[in-house]
N, C-alpha and C positions, 0 to 999 in steps of 0.2 A: 919361787911361788910359781904357782902354775899359770901360763901365760893364759889370757882371755881370747876367748875362739871368738870369731867373727864370721856373725850370719850368714854374709855374701859368700864365704867361701861352700855353703853347702847347695850343691844345686841334684839336678835329677839325676844327671851321669854319674857325681859320686856315691848317691844313694843306692843305684845299681848294681856302681861296683859292688860295693859294699857287701850289698844281699848275695852278688855271687861269688863272693870269699866266704861264704858259710856253707858249714858240711849240707849234704841235701835237705836232711831232715830240719835244719833251720829256717834253707831257704824256703821250703814247701810252707812253714808256719807263717813266715812274715808275710808271704805274697799272698796266703789265705786271708790274714789280718787285713792285707793292703789290697782285696779282692778289685777294687773298683778301678787300681791304677795299676797293678800288674795280673801277667797270663800265667796258667801254670803248662808247663812244659807235659809232652807227652809221655817222656821219662819219669818226669816228677807224678804224675797220676799213676803209673804201675808202681812206683814208690808207695805210694799213700794205699793200696790194692795189697802188695806183699806186706806191708807195715801193722795191718790193722789184725787184730785178734780173732782167731776162729771160734767160731762157737762152739763148733765139735769139738774143741778143746775143753770145753768146761762141762760138757756134757760125759766124757770121757772117753769120747770116741777119738781113736786117731786122725788127725786129719791126712787128707789125700794132697791135696794142694788147693792153694788159695786165690792162685791165676786162671781166672776164667774170663770169655769174653762179658758172659752177663754180670761179672763183679765189676768190670773197668768200664764196661758200658752207664752202669748204675752211678761209678763214681763222678763221670764225666759230665753225668745230665745233671747230678746234685751241681757241682761247681758251675757247670754253666746257668744256673738256674739261680743260685745266688748271685752269680756274677752280672746276670742281666737286670734282677733287680735292684744292687746296689746303682749303678748304671744307668737306669732309667730312673731312678729317683735323683743321681747328681741333675742329666741332665732337665728333667721336670724343672728342678730348682733355677737353674740357669736363663731356660725359659723364661720363668716368669720375672725372672729380674729383667732381662733383655725387654720383656715386650711391656713392662711396667716403667719403666725407665723410657721407653719409647713415646709411651701413650701420656706421661706425665710431660715431656719436653713438648708432645703435640700440643695437649691442652694449654701448654703456657706460650708456646707461639700463638694458639688463635685467639688468646685471651687479648694478647699484645698487640694482634692486629683487630680484635675489636674496639679497642681502646683506641687505637690511631685512626681508625676510619668515626668512629663517635666525634673525636676532637676536630676533623675533619671538616665535619656536621655543623660545627660550631657549638658542639657541648664543652662547659669550662672544665678546665683540669680540677676545681675543685669538689666537680658533680662526677668525673670520674674514680676521684680516689673515696667518694662518698660507697657511690657503688661495688666499690672493691669490698670497703668496711663491712658494708651490708651483705655482700654474697654471701655467707654462710645461714643466716638467716632467713634469707629470701625465700618465697615460694615461687615458682616459676608456674605452676599448673592454674591459679586464679588470676595472675597477671595475664596469660596467654591466653585465656578465656576473656578475661576483659578486654584485651585487644582485638580478638577477634568477635568481638560483639560490636565495635565502635566501629571497624570496618567494614563490615558489612551494612550496619546503618550508614556508614560515608560522613560520618564526624570527627574523620582523620584523613589527612592526606595521604600519597604515600610516600611522601620523604618523611611525615612524623611517625609512621607506620615503621619503615625500618630503622629510624632513629631510636624506639623502643622495642624494637624488636632485638637490635645490637646491645641495646642494654642488658635485656633480658639473658641473651648469648651469654655476656659476657660473664654474668653472675655465674650461669651455668657451668663455664667454661672453667672459672675460680674455682670452683665446688669438685669435680671433676680432677683438676689439678692438684687437689689439696688431699682429695680420698687416693688418686695412684701413686703419692707420695708416702702416705702413712701404708700404705698395703707393699709398697718397696721397702721399705724399713724392714717389714716383718718377712718380705720373701728373702731381703741379704740375709738377714738373721738365718732363716733355716736353710739357707745357702752355704753358709759358714759353718755347721753344724753338721753338714751333708757332708761336706766335704771332710769333715777330720771324722767322719765317724768309721772305725774298724767294725767287723764280725765280733760279735757275740763269742764267750767260748762255746755254747752247744751249738750255735751254728758251726762253728769250726770242727768240733766234735761230730756233728753229722754229716759235713760232706766227708773227713777224714775215717771218718767209723772207727774211732777209739775212745775209750773211757774218759770222763771228764777230770779224772785223778791223774791220771797218766797225763794229759793234753797241762795241765796246771804245771806240773814240775819242767816241760819241756818248754813251755812259754817263759817261766822265769829265768831259765838257763839263755835261750836265744835269745829272747829279747837281751837280758844285757849282754851278751855276748855280740850283738848288734850292734848297739849303743858305745860300748868298747873300743870296736871296730873302729865306728866311724869318728870317736873322738880322737883314734888314734891315726886316720888317715887326715882327718883336716890338720892334726896337728906336724903334719909329715914324718909318722915314725911308723913302721913295717905291720904290719896285722899280725895280729897271733890267733892262733889256731885252736883253741881250748880244749880240741878235740885229741890234741896230741898226746902222744906219753908224756908223763913228767919226769921231770928229772930228777938225779940221785939226792941232789940238796933239796930241803924243806924250800918250797917258793911261798913269798909271802901271800896274804889274802890277797884277792881282785879286788881293786878298787869300786867305791860307790859310781855306778854308772849314770852319766848324766841326764836326766829326764827328761831337762829343755830340749836334746837334740830329738825326742819322740816329738814334741809338739811343733819342731821346727821341720822334722821331716814331713809331718802331716802337712805344715803352710808350705812347703816346697812342691809336693807332690800336688796340691791343689791348684796350683799355675798351670799346668797341663789344660791343653786342649779337651774340652768335653766331647766324648765320641758320642756323634751323633747317630739314632736309630731310624731304622725306616716304617713310620706309621700305618692304620691301615685306616680308613674311613669306616668311624664305629655307628651311624646311624644316629649322629648328634643334628640336631634340625631335621631331620627327617630324608633331607635331602641333601649330596656333596655340593651342588648349586647353591642351595639358600644357605648354607652353612658359609659357603665364600661370599656371599652376598653380604650377609650380617657382618664377617669379619673386616671387610672390606669400609663397611659403616662405621664397624668400631674401633678401627685404626683413624680414621677421622674426626672421633668423637661425635659421631651422630648417629647413636644409641638414644635413647630416651634414659632418663635418670631412675626411672621404677622398675626397670625391666636390665641396666647396665650390670646390677650385682650379680641375678641370678643369672645372667650368662657369662659373666667371669668364673662364679661357682662351678657351674657348668663345663666350664674349658680345663679350671686347675683341680677341682675335686672329682669328675664325673659323676655328677650330682644331677645330670639330667635325664629326668624319665623317658626321653625318646630315643637313647644312646643305647645301643648293641652291646654291653661289656662282652666280646670276645675273649678280651684278654684278661690274665687275673689281675693285673696291675692296670694304673690310673691309664687312659689311652692320652696320646700327645700329640695327637692328629691336628687337633684344634690349633693347639699352641704353637708348632710347627707351620701352621699355614699362616696365623697371624705375624710371627716374625716375619716370613717370610713376605707377603704382604706389608710390612712396615720398612722393611728395606729397599722396596722398589717406589716404597710413596714420595711424592713431590711436597717436600717441606719449604719451598722458596717461598720469600712474605709474597710474591706476586699470584701463587698459586694457592696460598691460603687466605689472600684475600677475595679471590673469585668465588671460594667455597663460600665465606660469611656472606658475600652479597648472593649469591644462588640462596643460601640457607635463610636470609633472612628481605628475602622477597616477599614482595604482599601478593597473598593469593589471588588469581584472577576471579574477576566477577563477572565474567563474558556467562550467559547461561548455557548451560551443559546441552549437546546437540542427540535429542530423542533420537532412539532406534526408532526403525519403522517396524509397525507390527508385524509378527509373522502370521503370516495364512495357516490355519490348521488344515493338515494335510487331508485328501479325499478318503475315506472311508468305502474304498466301491470294495470289490470284490479281489482275490487273491490275485497276481498273475501268476504265470506259468510256472516262472524261474521262483518264486516264494512259496509255491506250492511243492516243487522240487526240492527247496531247503528242508522245509518242514517234515518230507517223507525221507529225508536222510536221517532226521532227528529221530522221528517218530518210531521209522523201519514197518516192516509186515510180516506177518508170521507167514506159514506154509499157506492157508485156507484164505489170504488176500485179504483176512480182516487185521486192523492197526493192531498193531502188537501192546496187549497190556502188561507186558513186564517190565516196562520200564516207568 
């Protein structure tokens, strides 16, 4: 009876060693399928260029050579483009999950501090529990307008204003936390799908330059050989080379490869660290300083609810009309800067409490200082310097008249 394989034995090193034991054709095929985790060496690229069929053979012309600098560069560019797209997709999903988890934790921490401040101001625990239950259906806009009107009219004190404002902020933060948690579930699902995704057959054929029928036969052969070699390695048996010449006696048919090892391979490779890319500013929010300022406010959950979803979609989907899409894929500049800002954010209870106190402070009722009226400039004659500047712009012709060619 065959022994049961334990998944902890499967490591990235075992997978790399098993792939290295395959013939070069099998190594290229497996590495192309797992392109977001493995690189193709220069020798393997040269093999793909030499292995692809020459179209001149089909037309009846005798080929001279298929190994040219143009064909090598074309194959390398195709491989690099597919690798870049797959790895940017994996990085984007990882950044989404990291940012959303931090946003949800920050919103919940701010909500806890708001509840503590309300309790310190004498609000009963039952009232706070009622506010939390009603947070999903509460309308913050009307409540804020009513509160500002009462403060302007002077019908409430500063302590009452802060108490009502904290209650509104508590419900807003709870809604934000619930929104971020729902997005995090979807982002985790997308990340798992991205980590387990391999190149499609037509994509591998595009890189390699071979017909689909030829690739299908190779895929069945070498994928089975990889799984059988991996099973033998985990069981401690020597690896078999299926390309070796057969013996004189009739060998039994090869056993069915365990398909669960392919799933375990993808799961093991998904634990590798995400390769970080260098993204450039793409024009989001018109200027980079404005974007960084908005990202800093977003990290502290200080954006309005009405505009938060649009801003998040612009970061994740590249759906902003202000962005200049210089990359064929979605830009990661905003997500990368958001995660960097979140890592430097102070989330200690004291810092969060100071942020809430500043956010819920009543507006100042002091009259604004009016600016002194600007005196209109004198409308006298032009000075010599002004005449010289106009002369340089207008110019003169040979007769001394002002040139009319401008």
